[in-house]
C-alpha positions as CSV (number, residue, x, y, z in Angstrom):
1,M,-18.5,-8.9,36.0
2,P,-18.7,-9.6,32.3
3,Q,-18.9,-5.9,30.0
4,P,-21.9,-6.1,27.5
5,A,-21.1,-7.0,24.0
6,L,-20.5,-3.9,21.9
7,T,-22.3,-4.3,18.7
8,L,-22.6,-1.6,15.7
9,A,-25.7,0.0,16.6
10,R,-24.4,1.1,20.1
11,L,-20.9,2.1,18.5
12,S,-22.6,4.4,16.1
13,E,-24.9,5.6,18.7
14,A,-21.7,6.2,20.8
15,L,-19.9,8.1,18.1
16,G,-23.2,10.0,17.0
17,L,-22.8,8.3,13.2
18,P,-25.6,6.4,11.4
19,E,-24.9,2.7,11.6
20,Q,-24.3,2.6,7.4
21,S,-21.9,5.2,7.5
22,L,-19.9,3.6,10.3
23,L,-19.9,0.3,8.4
24,A,-18.6,2.2,5.4
25,L,-15.8,3.5,6.8
26,V,-14.7,0.3,8.6
27,V,-15.2,-2.0,4.7
28,N,-13.5,1.2,3.3
29,C,-10.6,1.9,5.4
30,D,-7.8,0.6,3.1
31,A,-9.6,0.6,0.0
32,A,-7.6,3.3,-1.7
33,P,-3.7,4.3,-0.9
34,D,-2.9,7.9,-0.2
35,P,-2.2,9.8,-3.6
36,T,-0.5,12.5,-2.2
37,L,2.2,10.6,-0.4
38,V,5.8,11.6,-2.1
39,A,7.6,8.8,-0.3
40,L,6.4,5.4,0.8
41,T,7.4,3.2,3.7
42,V,8.4,-0.1,1.8
43,E,5.3,-2.1,3.1
44,E,3.3,0.7,1.6
45,A,5.3,0.3,-1.6
46,A,4.5,-3.7,-1.3
47,R,0.9,-3.3,-1.1
48,R,1.0,-0.8,-4.2
49,L,2.7,-3.1,-6.2
50,G,0.9,-6.1,-4.8
51,V,4.4,-8.0,-3.9
52,G,4.7,-9.4,-0.7
53,R,7.0,-7.3,2.3
54,T,10.0,-9.5,2.1
55,T,10.0,-9.3,-2.2
56,M,9.5,-5.3,-1.5
57,Y,12.7,-5.1,1.1
58,A,14.8,-7.8,-1.8
59,L,14.1,-5.0,-4.4
60,V,14.9,-2.3,-2.5
61,A,17.9,-4.1,-1.5
62,S,18.9,-5.1,-4.6
63,G,18.9,-1.8,-6.1
64,E,16.2,-2.5,-8.4
65,V,13.8,-0.2,-7.0
66,P,15.5,2.9,-5.3
67,S,14.9,4.2,-2.0
68,V,16.0,6.8,0.2
69,T,16.9,7.6,3.9
70,I,15.2,10.0,5.5
71,G,16.5,10.5,9.4
72,R,16.7,6.5,10.3
73,L,13.6,5.6,7.9
74,R,13.6,4.2,4.6
75,R,11.3,5.3,2.3
76,V,10.4,4.6,-1.4
77,P,9.8,7.4,-3.9
78,A,6.4,7.1,-5.2
79,E,7.1,8.0,-8.9
80,A,10.3,5.2,-8.5
81,L,7.4,2.6,-8.3
82,K,5.9,3.9,-11.3
83,E,9.4,3.7,-13.1
84,Y,10.1,0.0,-11.6
85,V,6.6,-0.8,-13.1
86,A,7.5,1.0,-16.7
87,G,11.1,-0.7,-17.0
88,R,9.5,-4.3,-15.8
89,T,7.0,-4.1,-18.7
90,Q,9.7,-2.9,-21.6
91,A,11.6,-5.7,-20.8
92,A,8.8,-7.9,-20.6
93,S,7.7,-6.9,-24.2
94,S,11.3,-6.5,-25.5
95,T,11.5,-10.2,-24.9
96,A,8.6,-11.4,-26.4
97,A,9.5,-9.7,-29.5
98,L,12.7,-11.5,-29.2
99,A,10.8,-14.8,-28.9
100,A,8.8,-14.0,-32.1
């Protein structure tokens, strides 16, 4: 027996939410990272930097971006990303100054 299609209207009715509110939740679910996190997964850190997962793992493995082990988990301190970007910005500006 085929299941009836689950439409946005039926889902919003089942959840007791207006359709527009449900649609806003779905559209904005990945919009902003949680600013309260102190330590991020490697995937979350990659997303914040705007790089791929493989690139982020390479940065962590090389030590360019520091990470910590918590139990069996690898985490990247959120502050380490800011320091990494600041260091890359300084390196880029000093290289540009030498070229001029």
